[in-house]
N, C-alpha and C positions, 0 to 999 in steps of 0.2 A: 616799582613794579608791585610793591606791597607784600612781598614774601616775608614770613616770619619764621618758618620752620625749614631747616636746612639739613640735608644729608650729604656727608663727605665721603667720597670713595676715591681710592687711588691705588697705584702700584706701590709695592713695599720697598721703597728706597728713599733716599734723602730728600729729593725735591718735593714729592707729595706731602711728606710728613712736615717739613719745614713750611710749605705753602699753607698747609691746613693749620698749623700753629698760628700763622698770621691771620688766616681767615677767621679762626675762632675768636680772636681778640676783637676783630672789627665787627663780626656778627653780634657779639655780646654788647659792644659799645653802642650799636644801633638798635638794641633791644630785641634782637633775634634770638633764636634757639637752635642749637645744634642737636638734632634728634637721633643722629647716628653717625658713626665714623668707622669705616671699614677699609682694609687693605688686602690686596691679593698679590701673590708672588709675581715678579716680573715674568711676562710671557704667560700668565695664568689664563685659563679659558673657562673655568667653572665659576659662574656667578650665581648659582642657584640659591645659596644661602644669603648672599648679599641682596639679591632681588626679593627674597622673602622678608628680609629685615627692612628694606626700603618701603615695601607695601605696608607692613605693619606700623611703620614709624609715623605716618601722617605727614611726611615731608611734603613741602610745597615746591621745592626745587633741589636738584642735585648739583653739587659742585664737583666736577669730574677731573681728577688728575691721574687717570689711568694713562699708561704709556703703550705706544705702538699698537700692535695687531690685537692686543687684548681688547681694544675698543670695539672690534667687530663682534667678538663674543658678547661683550656687555650689552651693546645696543640691540643685537639680536635676541638675547634672552630677555631683555626688558620689553621689547616689542611683543615677544611670544607671551609674556605675562600680562599683556594689555596695557603696558605703560610706555608707549613710544613718546619721544619728545614733544609731540603735539598734545599729549595728555598730561605728562609730568615734565616740565621744563628741565633741561640739563645744560649747565654752563661748563664748557670744556676749556682746558688751558693748553692742550697739546693737539687740538685738531684744527687744522688749517685747509685751505683749499685743496692741496694735493692729497691730504689724508681723506677729506671728504669725498673726493673723486675716486680714491681707491676703495674705500669702504662702501660707497654707494649713497648719493645724496638722498635718495628716497627713504633710506634707513635713518638718516640723520635729520631730515627736514624739520625745520622749526626748532632745531637745538641751537643753543647760544655759544658764543665764543668771545674771549676777551684777548685782544691784541693791540699792538701799536700801528698795525697796517692791515688793510684788506684790499684785495685786488680791485674791488669795486669802488675804492676811494676816488671821488670825482674832483680832481684837481688837474691843472694843465700839466704839472710835472709828472703825475702818475699816469695820465692818459698817454703822454708821450713815451714814457717808460714802458708800459704795456704794449704799445704798438711796436716799439723797437724790439722788444723781447719776442713777441709773436712773429715779427717778420724774420727773426733768426731761427726760432725754434718750433714754429708752426702755429696755425691759427687757433688750435685747441689747447695750447700750452697754458698752464695755470701758474700763478706766482703766489708765494706765501710770505709772511712776515719774516721768518728766518732768512729766506732768500734775499729779500731786499735789505735787510741789516747787513748781510755779507757784502752786498754791492755798495751800500752807502759807506760802510766802514772803511773799505779800501780807498774810496775817493776822498773821504774826510782825512784820512791818514796822508794821503798824497797832498792834499791842500795845506796840511799842517807842516809837512816836510818842506814844501815850497816856501811857505812863510818863514820858517826857521832857517831856511838855506842850510840845512843840516840834517844828517840822520841820527844825530846824538839824542838819546832817548829823552833826557830831561828838557832839552831844547825843543823838541817836538811836542812834549807834553804842554809846555807853556804856550807854545804857538797854537796848539789846539784850542785851549781855553780862551785864547785871545781872539779867535776868529769870529765869534759872535754867532749870530743866527745864519743858518744856511738853509735854502729851499731844496728839498729832496722829495722823491716819491713818497716818503713817510709823512711829509709835511715839513714845518719849520723845526729844525733841531739845533741845539748847540750844546757844547760840552760844559759840564760843571766842573768845579776844582777836583771832584772826586773821579774824574775821567770817565763818567757815565753821561748819557745824553738826557737832556730835557726832551720829552716826547709827548705827543698827544695820545691819550688812551681811547680806544674804541670797544664798544660792544656790538657784535653783529649777530643776526639770525640767518641760519642757512636756508637758502631757497632751494627749489626743486631742480635748478640749473647748476647747482654746486657752487654758486657765489653767495657771498654774505650780504645781506641788507643791513646797512649801519643804523642801528636804532639809538645809539648814544655816543657822544664824543665829549671828552673833557673840554671845558671852555677855552683852555690854553694849554700849551705843553707843560707837563708836570715835572717839578724838579726831582731828580732821581734821589732815592734814599737807600744807600747800601744796607743799612739796618733800619728796619721799620721801627719808629720810635715808640709804637704802642706795643708791639710784640717783643721788642728788645730794648727795653728802657735803659738809658744810660749809654748806649752805643753811639759812637760818632765816627765820622771818617774825615780826616784832616790831611788830605794830600794836596800839596802845593808844588 
């Protein structure tokens, strides 16, 4: 997308600060520049100083790790300052379809999000999943990445228990790794030895109807890295 100047804004707790530590390493490696980094208290609603700093920074894109309802205040105050996502792109890491529906798609339209799942994913497995979910919970029900991970996790555990013919933890772990690739609403997944999933990464752009148009997908499922080797050199995970 050609962005070179990044502004990082998040809620003040461990996830945003850790995520931004990783982001800063990757931005620098790619030749980009972090032109601002700001945090607000959890639940905070006053973004006036943050918006002023964003405007003055010359940022070309914002990476947003703000949590919960604070996003409503942030996007409203950005729009009031003449900086809606249509003008200054925002990449969010905690806004999915349900949050977009609650906040209002018109306020977030054209904003970006990074997940391992979008409801708009066009595969036979996901189309069947969405149809079954809406048949049970209503035609306007929306589904998010965390919801699908909860669903998939239960059934992968079930398959591992059946393969192991045991509920014993180590036996189930070994069986999970041995299962290989499984087709799910998320796409093809499988366990690595570190007990995390190989998954496809997606970037989506929020549309006026509250759904995400997928702009980019990784070429294949990505191996999970519990410790990012760039941000945490020397860290490894050897679970067997």
